[in-house]
C-alpha positions as CSV (number, residue, x, y, z in Angstrom):
1,X,14.3,-9.2,15.2
2,X,13.4,-6.3,17.4
3,X,14.3,-3.7,14.7
4,X,12.0,-5.5,12.3
5,X,9.1,-5.4,14.8
6,X,9.8,-1.7,15.4
7,X,9.8,-1.0,11.7
8,X,6.5,-2.7,11.3
9,X,5.1,-0.8,14.2
10,X,6.2,2.4,12.6
11,X,4.6,1.4,9.3
12,X,1.4,0.5,11.1
13,X,1.4,3.9,12.7
14,X,2.0,5.6,9.4
15,X,-1.0,3.7,7.8
16,X,-3.1,4.8,10.8
17,X,-2.0,8.4,10.1
18,X,-3.2,8.0,6.5
19,X,-6.6,6.8,7.8
20,X,-6.9,9.8,10.2
21,X,-5.8,12.5,7.7
22,X,-8.9,13.9,6.0
23,X,-7.0,14.6,2.8
24,X,-5.8,10.9,2.4
25,X,-8.6,9.0,4.2
26,X,-10.2,7.9,1.0
27,X,-7.1,6.5,-0.6
28,X,-7.1,3.0,1.1
29,X,-10.8,2.6,0.2
30,X,-10.2,3.6,-3.4
31,X,-7.2,1.2,-3.7
32,X,-9.3,-1.6,-2.2
33,X,-12.2,-0.8,-4.5
34,X,-9.8,-0.9,-7.5
35,X,-8.4,-4.3,-6.5
36,X,-12.0,-5.6,-6.0
37,X,-13.1,-4.2,-9.4
38,X,-10.3,-5.8,-11.2
39,X,-10.8,-9.1,-9.4
40,X,-14.5,-9.2,-10.3
41,X,-13.8,-8.1,-13.9
42,X,-11.1,-10.7,-14.6
43,X,-13.1,-13.4,-12.7
44,X,-16.1,-12.7,-14.9
45,X,-14.6,-12.0,-18.3
46,X,-11.4,-14.1,-18.3
47,X,-13.1,-17.1,-16.6
48,X,-10.4,-17.3,-14.0
49,X,-10.9,-18.4,-10.4
50,X,-11.4,-15.7,-7.8
51,X,-7.9,-16.3,-6.5
52,X,-6.3,-16.1,-10.0
53,X,-8.2,-12.9,-10.7
54,X,-7.2,-11.4,-7.3
55,X,-3.6,-12.5,-8.0
56,X,-3.6,-10.9,-11.4
57,X,-5.1,-7.7,-10.1
58,X,-2.5,-7.3,-7.4
59,X,0.5,-8.3,-9.6
60,X,-0.7,-5.9,-12.3
61,X,-1.2,-2.9,-10.0
62,X,2.1,-3.5,-8.2
63,X,3.8,-3.5,-11.7
64,X,5.4,-6.9,-11.0
65,X,3.8,-8.6,-14.0
66,X,5.1,-12.2,-13.9
67,X,3.4,-13.0,-17.2
68,X,1.9,-16.3,-16.1
69,X,-1.6,-14.9,-16.5
70,X,-2.6,-12.4,-19.2
71,X,-5.7,-11.0,-20.8
72,X,-6.9,-13.1,-23.7
73,X,-9.3,-10.8,-25.6
74,X,-9.2,-7.3,-27.0
75,X,-11.9,-6.2,-24.5
76,X,-9.9,-7.4,-21.4
77,X,-6.7,-6.0,-22.9
78,X,-8.3,-2.5,-23.2
79,X,-9.7,-2.8,-19.7
80,X,-6.2,-3.7,-18.5
81,X,-4.7,-0.6,-20.1
82,X,-7.0,1.7,-18.2
83,X,-6.8,-0.5,-15.1
84,X,-3.0,-0.1,-15.0
85,X,-3.0,3.6,-15.8
86,X,-5.6,4.3,-13.1
87,X,-4.2,1.8,-10.6
88,X,-0.6,2.9,-10.7
89,X,-1.7,6.5,-9.9
90,X,-3.9,5.4,-7.0
91,X,-1.2,3.1,-5.5
92,X,1.6,5.7,-5.9
93,X,-0.6,8.3,-4.1
94,X,-1.3,5.8,-1.3
95,X,2.3,4.8,-0.9
96,X,3.4,8.4,-1.0
97,X,0.9,9.3,1.7
98,X,2.1,6.4,3.9
99,X,5.7,7.4,3.4
100,X,4.9,11.1,4.2
101,X,3.2,10.0,7.4
102,X,6.1,7.7,8.3
103,X,8.7,10.5,7.8
104,X,6.6,13.0,9.7
105,X,6.3,10.7,12.7
106,X,10.0,9.9,12.6
107,X,10.7,13.6,12.6
108,X,8.4,14.3,15.6
109,X,9.5,11.4,17.8
110,X,12.9,11.3,19.5
111,X,15.2,8.6,18.4
112,X,16.0,5.6,20.7
113,X,19.5,7.1,21.3
114,X,17.9,10.4,22.4
115,X,15.4,8.6,24.7
116,X,18.2,6.6,26.3
117,X,20.4,9.7,26.8
118,X,17.4,11.5,28.5
119,X,16.8,8.5,30.7
120,X,20.4,8.4,31.8
121,X,20.3,12.1,32.5
122,X,17.2,11.7,34.6
123,X,18.8,8.8,36.6
124,X,22.0,10.7,37.3
125,X,20.5,14.1,38.0
């Protein structure tokens, strides 16, 4: 359980690093705007509830694609093609930035074993 909490802490720190990095700062906003755009579009043009539209937007952009909801007109199918092509690029860039921050932070900070060894050296010396 502790390792899971530490992993989430590391992930949260990596996301914070993306927010602070001037080169990647806009990616979370662009990703959120993309989800919001898709949600509003599908809500309006597919006559789905907001929850269904949000669900479809997230499932589509994460490439899960359960198939329980799908576009029903040529116009929404065309929008979905561009939505997927744009969205996958944005989300891959966002996830790559988070992963890059996570790896950089892991490389900078000493491991738990190294910290424990240093603490033992300090206590004995």
